[in-house]
SEFI-332828 format. One record per residue: x, y, z of N, C-alpha, C, O in turn. Coordinates in steps of 0.02 Angstrom, whole numbers, plus 50000, padded with zeros to 5 digits. Each point is the difference from the previous one (the first is absolute). Example, Ala and Ser with C-alpha at 12.3 -4.5 7.8 and 13.67 -1.06 7.14 Angstrom:
<pts>
     n_x     n_y     n_z    ca_x    ca_y    ca_z     c_x     c_y     c_z     o_x     o_y     o_z
   50660   49716   50390   49955   50059   50000   50045   50060   50000   50052   49999   50033
   49930   50054   49931   50042   50059   50003   49961   50055   50037   50025   50055   50008
</pts>
This chain:
<pts>
     n_x     n_y     n_z    ca_x    ca_y    ca_z     c_x     c_y     c_z     o_x     o_y     o_z
   50327   45323   46930   49970   50058   49970   49994   50057   50051   50019   50057   49984
   49956   49930   50074   49993   50051   50052   50069   50023   50023   50010   50059   50016
   50035   49897   49985   50068   50017   50021   50031   50050   49950   50030   50049   50022
   49964   49939   49915   50028   50046   49950   49962   50066   49999   50030   50053   49989
   49905   49944   50021   49960   50062   50002   50019   50043   50061   50006   50061   49994
   50003   49908   50062   50021   50037   50060   50069   50030   49991   50013   50055   50023
   50032   49908   49945   50066   50028   49985   49995   50060   49954   50036   50050   50009
   49921   49946   49943   49990   50056   49953   49972   50061   50037   50023   50056   49988
   49929   49934   50054   49970   50056   50038   50052   50031   50046   50003   50061   50005
   50036   49899   50028   50053   50026   50044   50051   50038   49959   50024   50053   50022
   49993   49922   49920   50047   50034   49956   49973   50068   49977   50036   50050   49998
   49901   49951   49984   49967   50063   49979   49999   50050   50058   50012   50059   49989
   49973   49918   50069   49999   50044   50060   50070   50029   50012   50006   50059   50013
   50045   49900   49983   50068   50025   50009   50020   50050   49945   50034   50049   50014
   49944   49939   49926   50015   50047   49946   49966   50067   50013   50031   50052   49992
   49905   49947   50030   49965   50062   50016   50034   50036   50058   50006   50061   50000
   50014   49901   50051   50035   50031   50056   50066   50031   49978   50017   50056   50021
   50019   49909   49938   50063   50027   49975   49989   50065   49960   50036   50048   50010
   49915   49952   49946   49985   50060   49961   49976   50057   50044   50016   50058   49988
   49944   49926   50063   49977   50051   50046   50059   50032   50037   50004   50062   50003
   50040   49898   50024   50058   50027   50036   50048   50038   49954   50030   50050   50020
   49976   49925   49920   50043   50036   49952   49971   50069   49985   50037   50049   49999
   49898   49954   49990   49967   50064   49987   50004   50045   50063   50010   50060   49995
   49980   49909   50063   50004   50038   50062   50069   50030   50011   50006   50057   50022
   50046   49906   49961   50068   50025   50006   50012   50058   49953   50032   50049   50018
   49941   49947   49921   50007   50056   49952   49965   50062   50027   50027   50056   49995
   49914   49935   50033   49963   50057   50027   50038   50031   50058   50006   50062   50004
   50021   49898   50040   50039   50026   50057   50064   50034   49977   50020   50050   50030
   50011   49924   49919   50061   50033   49973   49983   50068   49972   50036   50049   50013
   49910   49956   49950   49981   50066   49973   49981   50048   50056   50015   50060   49996
   49952   49915   50056   49984   50043   50057   50064   50025   50034   50005   50058   50018
   50043   49897   49989   50063   50018   50031   50038   50051   49958   50028   50048   50027
   49973   49942   49908   50034   50048   49955   49965   50068   50003   50034   50052   50003
   49899   49948   49997   49964   50064   50005   50012   50034   50067   50008   50061   50003
   49994   49899   50049   50014   50028   50067   50070   50030   50003   50010   50054   50029
   50038   49912   49941   50069   50025   49999   50004   50065   49960   50033   50047   50021
   49933   49956   49922   50000   50061   49959   49967   50058   50037   50025   50056   49998
   49919   49930   50036   49967   50052   50039   50044   50025   50056   50004   50060   50013
   50031   49894   50020   50046   50019   50054   50055   50045   49973   50017   50050   50031
   50012   49931   49912   50054   50040   49971   49976   50069   49980   50035   50050   50011
   49905   49954   49960   49972   50066   49981   49988   50043   50062   50018   50058   50002
   49951   49911   50050   49987   50038   50061   50064   50020   50035   50004   50054   50029
   50047   49903   49968   50063   50017   50031   50034   50058   49963   50030   50043   50032
   49965   49957   49902   50028   50056   49961   49963   50065   50016   50031   50052   50007
   49903   49944   50000   49961   50059   50019   50021   50024   50069   50008   50060   50012
   50001   49892   50034   50022   50017   50067   50069   50034   49999   50010   50051   50034
   50036   49922   49927   50067   50030   49996   49997   50070   49970   50034   50045   50023
   49925   49964   49925   49993   50067   49970   49972   50049   50051   50023   50057   50004
   49926   49921   50033   49971   50045   50051   50050   50015   50055   50004   50056   50025
   50034   49893   49995   50050   50011   50053   50053   50050   49976   50021   50044   50039
   50001   49949   49899   50049   50048   49973   49970   50069   49996   50032   50049   50017
   49905   49955   49961   49967   50065   49995   49991   50031   50069   50011   50060   50008
   49970   49900   50041   49992   50027   50068   50068   50021   50029   50004   50050   50035
   50048   49913   49949   50067   50019   50024   50021   50067   49969   50028   50043   50034
   49958   49965   49901   50016   50064   49968   49960   50057   50031   50026   50054   50011
   49909   49933   50001   49958   50052   50030   50024   50017   50071   50000   50058   50020
   50020   49891   50017   50024   50011   50068   50066   50040   49999   50009   50046   50040
   50035   49937   49914   50063   50037   49994   49986   50072   49980   50032   50046   50025
   49920   49965   49929   49983   50068   49980   49970   50038   50058   50015   50059   50010
   49942   49907   50029   49970   50032   50058   50053   50018   50052   49999   50055   50028
   50049   49900   49984   50054   50015   50047   50043   50057   49975   50022   50042   50038
   49989   49959   49896   50040   50054   49972   49963   50067   50007   50032   50050   50016
   49903   49950   49974   49962   50062   50007   49995   50020   50074   50000   50059   50015
   49996   49892   50030   49995   50018   50071   50067   50025   50027   50001   50035   50050
   50054   49948   49917   50065   50027   50021   50001   50076   49991   50026   50036   50042
   49945   49986   49904   49997   50073   49988   49959   50034   50054   50015   50057   50018
   49933   49910   50007   49958   50031   50052   50036   50002   50067   49984   50042   50042
   50065   49914   49969   50034   49999   50064   50050   50057   50006   50020   50017   50056
   50001   50013   49889   50045   50056   50004   49960   50061   50024   49944   50012   49978
   50086   50026   50065   49965   50057   50029   50005   50060   49953   50054   50016   49975
   49890   50016   50016   50001   50062   49961   50019   50058   50045   50034   50047   49979
   49946   49949   50084   50018   50050   50049   50066   49978   50031   50006   49942   50022
   50042   50101   49981   50065   49980   50025   50001   49987   50075   50046   49970   50026
   49902   50053   50010   50000   49993   50072   49967   49934   50022   50010   49980   50057
   49953   49986   49900   49965   49939   50019   50022   49944   49954   49999   50007   49938
   50020   49937   50091   50018   49940   49962   49953   49945   50023   49990   49990   50060
   49981   49974   49892   49954   49945   50016   50035   49934   49988   50029   49988   49947
   49968   49969   50104   50027   49933   49993   49942   49950   50004   49959   50004   50046
   50036   49952   49907   49949   49948   50001   50030   49937   50031   50036   49963   49966
   49950   50026   50098   50029   49943   50034   49968   49934   49980   50035   49950   49991
   49900   50050   50001   49965   49939   49982   49934   50020   49970   49976   50056   50009
   49994   49899   49954   49936   50015   49969   49946   50011   50053   49957   50042   49992
   50046   49919   50062   49949   50004   50051   50008   50060   50046   49951   50025   50027
   50110   49999   49982   50013   50057   50044   49989   50065   49963   50002   50003   49938
   49986   50049   50101   49993   50067   49971   50070   50027   49984   50051   49971   50019
   49948   50084   49947   50064   50033   49985   50029   50030   50063   49964   50022   50045
   50101   49979   49957   50036   50031   50055   50024   50068   49975   50035   50004   49949
   49947   50048   50086   50021   50067   49981   50059   50020   50043   49998   49995   50061
   50053   50028   49907   50060   50023   50034   50012   50072   49978   50005   50015   49940
   50001   50028   50108   50014   50071   49985   50076   50008   49998   50036   49985   50047
   49985   50039   49897   50072   50011   49992   50011   50075   50001   49975   50037   49957
   50063   49984   50091   50015   50072   50004   50073   50008   50018   50028   49962   50039
   50002   50087   49934   50069   50014   50014   50005   50063   50042   49975   50053   49981
   50056   49940   50075   50010   50059   50044   50061   50037   49975   50054   49972   49989
   49936   50092   50001   50058   50040   49982   50036   50020   50064   49969   50026   50047
   50093   49963   49953   50039   50018   50060   50005   50076   50004   50013   50035   49951
   49976   49988   50109   50004   50072   50010   50071   50019   50020   50029   49972   50046
   49997   50074   49918   50069   50019   50016   50004   50073   50017   50054   50025   50016
</pts>
């Protein structure tokens, strides 16, 4: 009698453990799927922002090209680097005296 009762209790414990792990696996799968979906959404947002920033940077570079052209014919500005200041070069043409 005790032997069959102990077998039954052990069987019930194994069934509960099996159901617990089965439920735990379902929970972890849903967490993983949600994490993957969140990652894909955030990655798409990141890509959209990167494209938008690239467009803004290209527009800024295009607008800064217009600023690099000299309005005064005697001074030309060259932008060597972002950290350095502008280099001013005086362009003058000597007329030969004849």
